[in-house]
Backbone bond lengths (Angstrom), bond angles and torsions (degrees), N, CA, C in turn:
res aa  C-N    CA-C-N  psi(-1)  N-CA   C-N-CA  omega(-1)  CA-C   N-CA-C  phi
1 M - - - 1.473 - - 1.526 109.29 -
2 N 1.303 116.74 139.08 1.466 122.00 -179.73 1.523 109.60 -81.75
3 R 1.326 115.15 81.18 1.458 120.36 -177.73 1.521 109.27 -132.96
4 Y 1.318 115.54 137.00 1.460 121.77 178.45 1.517 107.15 -131.43
5 V 1.332 116.68 114.23 1.467 122.00 -173.05 1.519 110.47 -100.30
6 I 1.329 115.03 123.40 1.464 121.77 175.71 1.528 108.48 -110.81
7 G 1.308 116.58 116.47 1.458 120.31 176.31 1.517 110.55 -80.47
8 I 1.321 115.93 140.13 1.467 121.41 173.39 1.522 107.97 -121.86
9 T 1.315 116.08 124.78 1.450 120.12 -179.86 1.519 109.31 -141.20
10 G 1.308 115.48 -177.63 1.458 121.27 -179.59 1.507 109.23 157.13
11 G 1.303 115.97 163.90 1.454 120.32 178.80 1.520 111.51 -69.33
12 I 1.308 115.41 162.16 1.461 121.53 177.46 1.532 109.54 -58.38
13 A 1.332 115.44 137.37 1.474 122.92 178.12 1.523 113.46 66.04
14 C 1.325 117.15 23.98 1.468 120.16 176.76 1.531 112.35 -91.91
15 G 1.331 118.26 -6.26 1.458 120.28 175.91 1.513 114.77 105.69
16 K 1.328 117.42 17.62 1.459 121.18 -177.79 1.526 112.34 -62.71
17 T 1.322 116.84 -40.93 1.465 120.21 -178.27 1.524 111.40 -62.87
18 N 1.321 116.83 -40.19 1.460 120.86 178.21 1.531 111.05 -57.87
19 L 1.331 116.14 -41.07 1.460 119.63 -178.03 1.527 112.07 -76.00
20 T 1.323 117.92 -38.49 1.468 118.70 177.87 1.523 110.72 -68.02
21 D 1.333 117.16 -33.82 1.470 119.63 175.04 1.525 110.43 -63.16
22 A 1.333 116.35 -40.09 1.466 120.39 178.07 1.523 110.74 -63.05
23 L 1.323 116.80 -40.70 1.463 120.39 178.74 1.529 111.38 -64.99
24 K 1.325 116.49 -40.05 1.463 119.98 178.00 1.525 110.59 -63.49
25 E 1.325 116.42 -39.40 1.468 120.42 178.64 1.529 111.16 -63.04
26 L 1.337 116.68 -28.09 1.458 121.59 178.24 1.525 112.49 -83.30
27 G 1.332 115.63 -2.28 1.455 120.20 179.40 1.515 114.77 90.19
28 A 1.326 116.83 10.83 1.462 120.20 -179.46 1.526 110.68 -71.39
29 N 1.316 115.11 151.24 1.457 122.14 176.01 1.527 107.71 -85.57
30 V 1.323 117.26 110.27 1.467 122.20 -177.13 1.528 109.34 -118.11
31 I 1.307 115.95 120.90 1.467 121.99 170.76 1.523 106.54 -98.84
32 D 1.316 116.81 116.05 1.468 121.89 -172.77 1.525 109.69 -108.24
33 A 1.321 116.68 113.72 1.465 120.95 -179.26 1.521 111.60 -61.76
34 D 1.344 117.52 -33.92 1.464 120.34 178.26 1.528 110.58 -65.14
35 E 1.333 117.35 -40.50 1.461 120.68 178.35 1.526 110.79 -66.11
36 V 1.322 116.24 -38.95 1.469 119.84 176.39 1.522 110.04 -61.37
37 S 1.340 116.35 -44.26 1.462 120.83 179.72 1.524 111.38 -62.94
38 R 1.333 116.31 -42.78 1.472 119.54 -179.96 1.524 111.23 -64.04
39 A 1.334 117.06 -37.10 1.465 120.10 178.41 1.526 110.95 -65.49
40 L 1.313 116.34 -37.42 1.462 120.34 179.82 1.524 112.24 -68.55
41 T 1.350 116.80 -25.75 1.462 120.85 -177.29 1.531 112.46 -109.45
42 A 1.327 117.02 6.27 1.466 121.20 175.03 1.528 109.04 -76.02
43 P 1.336 118.15 166.98 1.470 119.71 177.33 1.521 111.15 -50.57
44 G 1.331 115.33 126.68 1.456 120.90 -178.27 1.512 114.08 84.39
45 G 1.344 118.30 -0.58 1.459 121.83 -177.97 1.518 113.11 -67.72
46 D 1.324 115.57 151.81 1.462 121.13 -175.06 1.524 113.96 -65.35
47 A 1.339 117.14 -21.38 1.466 119.38 -175.98 1.526 113.49 -86.73
48 L 1.326 117.48 -10.14 1.468 119.26 -172.32 1.529 113.34 -65.77
49 I 1.320 117.50 -42.91 1.469 119.60 -178.18 1.529 111.36 -63.64
50 P 1.340 119.20 -49.89 1.471 116.88 177.61 1.523 113.65 -64.26
51 I 1.328 118.14 -32.12 1.468 119.94 176.73 1.524 110.32 -65.24
52 R 1.320 117.22 -43.46 1.471 120.26 178.40 1.521 110.51 -63.64
53 T 1.328 116.26 -39.29 1.461 120.73 -179.71 1.527 111.28 -61.66
54 V 1.331 116.46 -41.43 1.463 121.07 -175.77 1.526 112.42 -83.33
55 F 1.342 117.16 -41.69 1.466 120.47 -171.38 1.528 113.76 -105.24
56 G 1.320 118.05 -11.38 1.454 120.83 175.55 1.520 113.85 85.97
57 D 1.332 115.24 179.51 1.461 121.78 -176.55 1.527 112.99 -72.55
58 G 1.336 116.95 -15.23 1.454 119.92 -176.16 1.522 114.72 -66.20
59 V 1.324 117.21 -16.72 1.468 119.78 179.27 1.532 110.85 -100.06
60 F 1.326 115.51 16.06 1.467 120.63 176.75 1.521 109.58 -122.32
61 R 1.318 115.94 148.76 1.452 122.01 176.95 1.525 108.08 -138.03
62 D 1.319 115.37 120.66 1.466 121.48 -177.85 1.521 111.55 53.33
63 G 1.325 116.14 36.97 1.453 121.36 176.71 1.512 115.11 87.35
64 D 1.339 117.53 -13.00 1.462 120.86 -179.11 1.525 110.40 -102.68
65 L 1.308 115.88 153.76 1.458 120.21 178.92 1.525 110.19 -66.36
66 D 1.319 115.88 129.12 1.465 121.99 174.93 1.529 107.20 -90.90
67 R 1.323 115.90 94.83 1.459 120.44 -172.68 1.533 112.13 -63.18
68 R 1.328 116.38 -35.22 1.468 118.82 -179.81 1.531 110.28 -67.48
69 A 1.324 117.29 -41.19 1.466 120.39 178.88 1.524 110.96 -64.76
70 L 1.325 115.95 -42.47 1.458 119.45 178.70 1.524 110.38 -66.13
71 G 1.336 116.19 -41.29 1.460 119.93 179.37 1.513 112.88 -61.17
72 S 1.337 116.46 -39.56 1.461 119.63 -178.91 1.525 111.18 -64.95
73 I 1.326 116.07 -27.15 1.472 120.14 178.25 1.520 111.14 -78.59
74 V 1.336 116.35 -52.38 1.463 119.11 -170.99 1.533 112.92 -74.17
75 F 1.339 117.60 -26.99 1.452 118.65 179.04 1.521 112.19 -84.52
76 S 1.323 116.67 -2.94 1.466 121.02 177.10 1.520 112.35 -106.79
77 D 1.329 116.97 -10.07 1.460 121.05 -174.56 1.529 109.13 -141.72
78 P 1.324 118.86 106.51 1.467 121.26 -178.74 1.523 113.53 -56.78
79 D 1.336 117.31 -33.50 1.461 119.65 179.61 1.530 111.07 -68.05
80 K 1.338 116.73 -39.30 1.463 120.40 177.99 1.534 110.00 -69.15
81 K 1.318 115.97 -36.92 1.466 120.17 176.87 1.529 110.01 -60.91
82 K 1.330 116.29 -42.26 1.467 120.80 178.91 1.522 110.83 -63.46
83 L 1.324 117.63 -38.14 1.467 120.79 178.05 1.528 110.90 -61.81
84 L 1.336 116.17 -42.91 1.463 119.85 179.12 1.529 110.49 -66.25
85 E 1.318 116.75 -42.18 1.463 120.15 178.77 1.525 111.41 -62.25
86 D 1.324 116.89 -37.04 1.463 120.15 179.35 1.523 111.65 -64.96
87 I 1.326 116.47 -26.49 1.466 120.75 176.18 1.526 110.78 -79.60
88 L 1.329 115.51 -50.44 1.464 120.71 -169.53 1.525 114.49 -81.09
89 H 1.320 117.32 -42.23 1.465 119.16 -169.87 1.523 114.55 -60.84
90 P 1.350 119.51 -43.17 1.473 117.28 177.09 1.530 112.63 -62.80
91 M 1.334 117.66 -36.92 1.462 121.19 178.49 1.529 110.82 -66.12
92 I 1.333 115.89 -43.56 1.469 120.60 179.40 1.529 110.08 -64.44
93 R 1.321 116.49 -44.22 1.464 121.07 -179.16 1.532 111.09 -60.27
94 N 1.317 116.65 -43.01 1.468 120.63 -179.76 1.526 111.19 -64.04
95 R 1.331 116.85 -40.51 1.459 119.97 -179.45 1.524 110.73 -68.96
96 I 1.316 117.26 -40.59 1.464 120.76 178.04 1.531 110.16 -62.37
97 A 1.328 116.78 -43.33 1.466 120.38 178.73 1.527 110.90 -61.11
98 F 1.322 116.13 -41.04 1.474 121.32 178.49 1.527 110.32 -60.65
99 L 1.323 117.33 -46.29 1.464 121.55 -177.91 1.532 111.59 -69.57
100 L 1.323 116.94 -38.90 1.462 119.93 179.68 1.525 111.53 -66.41
101 D 1.314 116.72 -37.35 1.459 120.65 -179.98 1.524 111.91 -59.96
102 R 1.334 116.50 -24.78 1.460 121.14 -177.08 1.527 113.22 -103.35
103 A 1.329 116.22 5.66 1.459 120.71 -176.34 1.523 110.96 -96.98
104 E 1.329 115.34 148.80 1.460 121.71 174.41 1.526 109.02 -134.28
105 G 1.336 115.40 162.10 1.451 119.69 -179.83 1.522 111.09 71.27
106 I 1.316 115.50 -154.34 1.465 120.47 178.30 1.519 109.04 -77.63
107 V 1.318 116.37 125.86 1.466 121.26 176.75 1.528 107.89 -131.33
108 F 1.314 115.15 134.16 1.461 121.14 179.55 1.521 109.74 -98.19
109 L 1.320 116.07 133.19 1.460 121.97 173.64 1.517 107.49 -110.68
110 S 1.326 116.02 104.11 1.455 122.14 -178.39 1.525 109.08 -93.40
111 A 1.334 116.03 117.87 1.466 119.75 -176.79 1.524 109.88 -150.25
112 P 1.330 118.17 117.00 1.468 119.61 178.83 1.524 112.72 -61.82
113 L 1.339 116.60 -30.00 1.464 121.25 179.91 1.524 111.03 -104.40
114 L 1.307 116.51 35.38 1.465 120.90 -175.03 1.528 111.78 -55.85
115 F 1.337 116.75 -50.12 1.461 119.58 -179.79 1.525 111.42 -72.88
116 E 1.327 116.24 -39.85 1.460 119.87 -178.74 1.532 111.75 -60.07
117 C 1.337 115.66 -33.03 1.472 120.64 -177.78 1.528 112.95 -96.62
118 G 1.318 117.26 -0.67 1.453 120.02 178.48 1.516 115.26 77.99
119 Y 1.331 117.82 15.94 1.465 120.06 -178.84 1.526 112.96 -69.88
120 E 1.334 117.20 -17.09 1.466 118.22 178.65 1.521 111.98 -60.24
121 K 1.339 116.25 -21.41 1.466 120.78 -179.15 1.528 112.24 -69.71
122 I 1.328 117.09 -20.81 1.462 119.38 -179.63 1.532 110.74 -105.35
123 C 1.332 116.52 10.01 1.465 121.34 179.20 1.525 110.07 -105.95
124 D 1.326 115.66 145.84 1.454 120.71 174.76 1.530 110.99 -80.87
125 E 1.313 116.61 -27.74 1.455 122.28 172.66 1.522 108.30 -158.09
126 V 1.333 116.09 163.85 1.465 121.40 -178.01 1.522 109.55 -128.90
127 W 1.343 115.04 131.97 1.463 122.17 173.26 1.521 107.93 -106.51
128 C 1.313 116.63 134.28 1.464 120.78 179.32 1.525 110.19 -114.82
129 V 1.324 115.35 129.11 1.456 122.55 175.73 1.526 106.99 -90.49
130 Y 1.325 116.73 126.09 1.467 118.39 -168.67 1.529 113.10 -139.36
131 V 1.329 115.07 137.68 1.459 123.03 163.24 1.528 107.23 -137.48
132 P 1.331 118.60 154.26 1.466 120.26 175.58 1.530 110.86 -59.40
133 Q 1.327 115.77 155.37 1.463 119.79 -173.11 1.526 112.85 -60.94
134 K 1.329 117.94 -33.24 1.467 119.80 179.56 1.520 110.90 -59.03
135 E 1.331 116.86 -43.25 1.463 120.97 178.59 1.519 110.81 -73.25
136 Q 1.306 117.02 -37.23 1.465 121.68 176.51 1.531 110.46 -58.43
137 L 1.322 116.29 -44.70 1.460 121.78 179.90 1.527 110.92 -64.34
138 R 1.325 116.58 -45.41 1.465 120.71 179.52 1.531 111.21 -59.13
139 R 1.313 116.33 -45.85 1.467 120.78 -178.97 1.529 111.38 -64.03
140 L 1.323 115.95 -44.12 1.458 119.88 -176.85 1.522 111.44 -65.14
141 M 1.312 117.59 -41.95 1.463 121.10 179.05 1.522 110.49 -62.69
142 A 1.338 116.58 -41.50 1.464 120.29 -179.19 1.518 111.68 -71.74
143 R 1.329 116.25 -42.12 1.466 120.61 -175.25 1.528 112.59 -68.20
144 D 1.329 116.58 -45.98 1.466 121.20 -173.75 1.520 113.17 -104.33
145 R 1.341 116.23 6.30 1.475 121.38 179.40 1.530 111.06 53.14
146 L 1.315 115.00 51.98 1.456 121.72 -178.66 1.518 110.70 -105.15
147 T 1.324 115.59 154.16 1.452 119.27 169.90 1.529 108.57 -73.30
148 R 1.308 115.85 165.57 1.469 119.29 178.40 1.528 110.59 -58.47
149 A 1.333 117.19 -42.97 1.466 120.79 -179.18 1.524 110.79 -63.44
150 E 1.336 117.58 -42.22 1.466 120.91 178.88 1.524 111.14 -63.85
151 A 1.327 115.75 -43.45 1.461 120.03 -179.45 1.529 111.15 -64.36
152 L 1.321 117.38 -40.89 1.455 120.49 179.37 1.528 111.49 -64.32
153 K 1.328 116.97 -35.54 1.466 120.24 177.03 1.521 110.37 -62.64
154 R 1.318 116.64 -41.99 1.470 120.10 -178.40 1.527 111.05 -69.72
155 I 1.314 116.07 -40.20 1.462 119.00 176.63 1.526 109.99 -64.19
156 G 1.325 116.01 -40.46 1.457 120.94 -179.42 1.509 114.74 -69.78
157 S 1.338 116.84 -14.78 1.467 119.85 -179.98 1.525 111.70 -77.85
158 Q 1.341 117.39 -11.45 1.459 122.18 177.78 1.526 109.58 -113.07
159 W 1.322 114.83 167.60 1.460 117.90 170.98 1.522 108.82 -61.16
160 P 1.323 119.05 149.06 1.470 120.50 176.35 1.526 110.74 -57.96
161 A 1.332 115.65 141.67 1.461 120.51 -178.57 1.526 111.21 -57.58
162 L 1.331 117.08 -36.42 1.461 120.55 -179.25 1.526 111.05 -66.23
163 R 1.316 117.33 -36.75 1.472 120.61 177.76 1.527 110.20 -63.53
164 K 1.335 116.84 -42.41 1.468 120.56 178.35 1.523 110.31 -64.05
165 A 1.325 115.95 -40.79 1.462 119.78 -179.56 1.529 110.77 -61.83
166 R 1.309 117.23 -41.04 1.465 120.74 -177.86 1.524 112.44 -68.16
167 L 1.330 117.09 -24.97 1.460 121.03 -179.67 1.528 112.85 -89.68
168 S 1.322 117.05 -6.87 1.462 121.30 -173.54 1.523 111.89 -93.69
169 D 1.321 114.81 159.47 1.460 121.09 178.16 1.527 112.00 -80.16
170 V 1.320 116.27 -33.34 1.462 122.28 -179.21 1.520 108.29 -133.45
171 V 1.329 117.29 134.86 1.468 122.35 176.48 1.527 107.92 -114.69
172 I 1.337 115.84 125.57 1.463 121.65 -179.76 1.521 108.14 -110.79
173 R 1.318 116.58 106.70 1.470 120.75 177.10 1.527 108.73 -73.55
174 T 1.324 115.53 132.03 1.465 120.19 -177.50 1.520 112.12 -121.61
175 D 1.339 117.31 27.73 1.459 119.04 179.39 1.521 112.20 -89.29
176 G 1.338 117.70 9.57 1.460 121.67 168.78 1.514 109.64 -91.27
177 T 1.317 117.12 -154.47 1.464 120.52 178.38 1.522 109.45 -78.28
178 P 1.343 117.48 158.53 1.464 119.92 175.56 1.523 112.32 -56.37
179 E 1.317 116.73 -36.55 1.468 120.49 -179.92 1.534 110.86 -65.59
180 E 1.328 116.81 -40.15 1.471 120.09 178.20 1.529 110.87 -64.61
181 S 1.331 116.66 -38.60 1.465 120.28 178.52 1.521 110.52 -65.74
182 K 1.333 116.50 -40.67 1.465 119.93 178.67 1.523 111.04 -63.72
183 E 1.324 116.85 -37.91 1.464 120.14 178.41 1.533 110.96 -62.88
184 K 1.320 116.03 -38.18 1.469 119.88 179.38 1.523 110.97 -63.29
185 V 1.329 117.03 -48.05 1.462 118.94 -176.48 1.523 110.98 -72.20
186 T 1.327 117.08 -30.86 1.459 120.40 175.84 1.524 110.60 -62.82
187 G 1.331 116.56 -45.07 1.456 120.60 178.51 1.521 112.29 -62.40
188 L 1.336 116.21 -41.58 1.463 120.43 179.29 1.528 111.15 -64.34
189 Y 1.319 116.15 -42.69 1.463 120.43 -179.04 1.525 110.99 -64.05
190 R 1.318 116.55 -45.48 1.467 119.89 179.57 1.522 111.07 -62.80
191 D 1.336 116.66 -37.19 1.455 120.41 177.73 1.526 111.14 -64.15
192 R 1.345 116.84 -42.34 1.466 119.76 -179.95 1.523 110.67 -66.98
193 K 1.318 117.66 -38.06 1.466 120.51 178.03 1.526 110.52 -62.63
194 E 1.317 116.68 -43.65 1.464 120.20 179.61 1.533 110.67 -64.60
195 T 1.331 116.48 -40.18 1.462 120.50 179.48 1.517 110.84 -64.20
196 R 1.329 116.61 -43.59 1.466 120.50 -179.88 1.525 111.19 -65.05
197 L 1.324 117.29 -39.78 1.458 120.86 177.24 1.519 110.63 -62.16
198 A 1.332 116.53 -42.14 1.449 120.64 179.80 1.531 111.16 -65.18
199 E 1.343 116.14 -40.17 1.455 119.91 179.22 1.517 111.15 -64.79
200 R 1.318 116.55 -40.56 1.469 120.03 -179.04 1.521 111.28 -67.66
201 S 1.322 116.77 -33.80 1.464 119.74 -179.87 1.525 112.20 -68.30
202 L 1.328 116.68 -21.26 1.462 121.16 179.80 1.524 112.64 -90.55
203 Q 1.324 116.34 -9.90 1.462 119.93 -178.25 1.524 112.03 -77.85
């Protein structure tokens, strides 16, 4: 199958969503692990029953999952975080496999836990969205209205952004303006499209 998978990862609040949105605007095929996870935990989602079974009614409000309540539990207790991952990760993996099987051409797999979950093994290359931790912390506190301690717990629940950057094929710094970051990913995408076209013409 003529498929080329580019993984996109990065630490929390490093600007990954801004870049995947830019790729979608360009017409790129983006499989977003976060969107898959949200669908599984949305009203009627397949993950709700096992989550209620494990974590109880306290993480639900008016029948819907209270993501903030669940987050406060799992980001404070590694064992509880592992329980949630054991529920969600197999479901997410199965959905990603289903979508990839039906994809052709260049397809982006956007996953914050790409390396943690071993998804780099199914990617032809990996792009990492990166900012230094000081900026990552500032953004996360502002975006999610978290205290410094809460934000550090969430950052600490993932591999360090610098570690992900060192393992990636391409590092995209996003500490400029959102528009500058979009220009970077647009240029990279157009370059990959041209390269793939050239490769196909030689086949």
